[in-house]
N, C-alpha and C positions, 0 to 999 in steps of 0.2 A: 149534943144539942146544937152546936155550931155547925156540925156537918149537915144536919137537917135543914138549917137555914140556907147553907150554901147550895145544897141540892135543890131546894125550893126555888132559889134565885136562878139557878142554872136552868131548871125546868121552865120557869117563866120567860127567861131570855130565849130559850129554844122555841117556845110557843110564839113569841113575838117574831122571831126570824121566819117561822113557817108562814105566818100571816103576811109578812112583808114579801116573802118569795111568791106567794100566791097572787098578791096584788101586782107585783112587778111582772109576773108572767102574763097577766092579763093586758097590761099596757106595754106597747113596744118601746116606749121611751123611758121605761123604768131603770132603776139603778142596776148596774151590772155586777158580775162576780168580783171584779177588781175593786169596785166601790165598797162591796161588802167586806173584802179582805182589809182594805184601808181602814174602814171603820172599826173592825175587830182589833187590828193592831193598835189603833189609837186608844181603844178601851183598855187593852192589855198594858200599854205604856202608862196610862193614867192610873191603873191599879198598882203597878209597880212603884210609881212615884208617890202614891198615897201611902203605901207601906213604908217607904223611905222617910217620908215626912213625919209619919206617926212615930217611927223609931227615933228620929232626931228630936222630936218634942219630948219623948220620954227621957232621952238622955239629958235633955236640958231641964228636966223636972217639971214640965208643963203639961204632960199628957197622963191620962190614967191607963193603967195596965191592961184593962179589958179591951179598950179600943185599939191599943197598940197590937195586942195579940190577934185581934180580929183582922186588922189591916194587914199585918204581916202574913197571916194565914191566907187571906185572899190573894195577896201578891204571890205567895208560894204556889197556890192552886193555879193561878193564871200562868205562871212560868211553866209549871208541869204540863198544862194544856198546850201551850205554845210549842214546847219541846216535842210533845206527842204528835201534834199536827205536822210539825217539821219532819219528824221521822217518817210519818206516813207518806208525805209528799216525796221524800227522797226515795223511799221504797217503791212507790208507784213509778217514779221516773226511771229508776234502775230496771224495773220490770218491763217498762215500755222499750227501753233501749236494748234489752236482750231479745226482744221479739224479732223473728226473722221477717225480712221484707218480702 
């Protein structure tokens, strides 16, 4: 059930990104790819901090287990996504560097 909620949230986030990309393509002064990456990294860091805070609250006896598990699961998914994107970027860079000039 939690996976369906995460998938739904990811789909909605992707739909928002598609709309933002279309609107920024129409206006020449729109946000660039660097701004998108900065925003995505800030969101990832926020997700990781949320998981840490929920775990700390549970350790102190102030949080409920369901919210802690959800926050930690979201942080884990975020970390997995960041690592996968990093791996793809490194692979693409290595592929470009091996191209003959």
